[in-house]
C-alpha positions as CSV (number, residue, x, y, z in Angstrom):
1,M,108.2,43.2,70.2
2,T,112.0,44.2,69.2
3,A,114.5,41.8,69.8
4,Q,117.7,43.6,72.3
5,H,120.8,42.1,72.3
6,Q,123.4,42.8,74.4
7,G,126.9,42.6,74.6
8,G,130.1,43.9,75.6
9,C,134.0,43.9,76.4
10,Q,135.9,41.0,78.0
11,C,136.1,43.1,81.4
12,G,132.7,44.6,81.8
13,A,133.7,47.6,81.7
14,V,132.0,48.9,78.6
15,R,128.1,47.2,77.3
16,F,126.3,48.0,74.3
17,S,122.9,46.9,73.6
18,A,121.6,46.8,69.6
19,A,117.8,46.1,68.9
20,G,116.0,44.9,65.9
21,D,117.3,42.9,62.7
22,P,120.7,43.4,61.9
23,K,121.4,45.0,58.4
24,F,124.0,42.6,57.3
25,I,126.4,39.8,59.3
26,S,129.3,39.3,57.2
27,N,132.8,37.7,57.8
28,C,135.6,40.4,56.5
29,H,139.1,39.2,55.1
30,C,140.8,42.5,54.7
31,L,143.9,43.3,56.1
32,S,142.6,46.3,58.3
33,C,140.7,43.5,60.4
34,R,143.2,40.8,60.6
35,K,145.1,43.6,62.2
36,A,142.8,45.2,64.3
37,T,141.6,41.8,66.1
38,G,144.5,39.7,65.2
39,A,141.9,37.0,63.9
40,A,142.7,35.3,60.0
41,Y,138.7,37.5,59.6
42,S,136.3,38.9,61.5
43,T,132.6,37.9,62.0
44,W,130.3,41.6,61.8
45,V,127.2,42.4,62.4
46,G,125.6,46.1,61.4
47,F,122.9,47.9,62.7
48,K,121.4,51.2,62.4
49,K,123.3,53.2,64.3
50,Q,120.2,54.9,65.8
51,N,119.4,51.4,66.8
52,T,122.4,51.0,69.4
53,Q,123.2,52.6,72.4
54,W,126.0,52.4,75.1
55,T,124.6,50.9,78.2
56,R,127.6,51.3,80.5
57,G,131.4,53.1,80.0
58,T,132.0,54.2,76.1
59,P,134.6,52.9,74.1
60,A,137.9,54.6,73.1
61,F,138.3,54.8,69.4
62,F,141.4,54.6,66.4
63,A,141.1,55.7,63.4
64,S,142.7,53.2,61.6
65,S,142.2,54.8,58.6
66,A,141.1,58.4,57.1
67,E,137.4,57.8,57.2
68,V,137.2,54.7,60.2
69,A,136.8,54.3,63.6
70,R,137.2,51.4,65.2
71,G,135.9,51.2,69.1
72,Y,137.6,49.5,71.9
73,C,137.5,48.9,75.3
74,R,140.8,51.3,76.6
75,D,140.9,49.0,80.1
76,C,140.7,45.9,78.7
77,G,142.0,46.1,74.8
78,T,138.8,44.0,73.7
79,P,138.2,45.3,70.1
80,L,134.1,46.1,69.5
81,T,132.9,48.3,66.7
82,F,133.7,49.8,63.3
83,A,132.1,53.1,61.6
84,S,132.8,54.4,58.5
85,E,131.8,57.2,56.5
86,Q,131.4,54.6,53.6
87,W,128.3,53.1,56.1
88,A,127.3,56.5,57.7
89,G,124.2,55.8,59.6
90,E,124.7,52.0,60.9
91,L,127.3,50.9,63.7
92,H,129.0,47.6,63.4
93,F,129.9,45.3,65.8
94,L,132.3,42.5,66.3
95,V,129.8,39.0,66.7
96,G,132.2,38.0,69.3
97,A,131.5,41.2,71.5
98,F,127.4,39.7,71.9
99,D,126.2,37.7,74.9
100,H,125.1,35.5,72.5
101,P,126.8,35.6,69.7
102,E,125.4,32.2,68.4
103,A,122.1,34.4,67.2
104,F,124.4,36.1,64.2
105,A,125.3,33.4,61.8
106,P,127.3,35.0,59.0
107,R,125.3,35.5,55.5
108,T,128.1,36.6,53.4
109,E,131.9,37.7,53.1
110,A,134.0,40.6,52.4
111,F,136.9,41.5,50.4
112,I,137.5,37.7,49.7
113,E,140.4,38.9,47.6
114,D,142.4,39.2,50.5
115,A,141.6,36.1,52.4
116,L,144.3,34.0,53.6
117,S,144.5,30.6,51.5
118,W,143.3,28.2,54.6
119,A,140.3,30.8,55.5
120,P,137.5,28.5,55.4
121,R,134.6,29.9,53.2
122,L,130.9,30.3,53.8
123,Q,129.2,27.3,51.7
124,K,127.1,28.3,49.0
125,D,123.6,27.5,48.6
126,K,123.3,25.0,46.0
127,T,119.8,25.3,44.8
């Protein structure tokens, strides 16, 4: 049976479903993600776009750069998604927007060169 992951915004106006195993789970340290979420870094989980659907409402989108669309709830402002030409065919969700975010432990980090000096890093396996 294919895993189904549900999530949504804080007010419940926008809900989504993502099926199957994620393509990646990563902490992103880039300035754009920090500004979009107000956090020191963001944890994203990526799915094939064809395996995702909006189950209640639809998000609004903000073009944070030429080829990037960030989805958010127009009612409560919760940031939800990231999509870009660079990763066409994928939809990336913020882990905190899922009903059960503990299922998505980050495995990698992106844009470490942009990380705040005090931001925690993933522990590397020493085997």
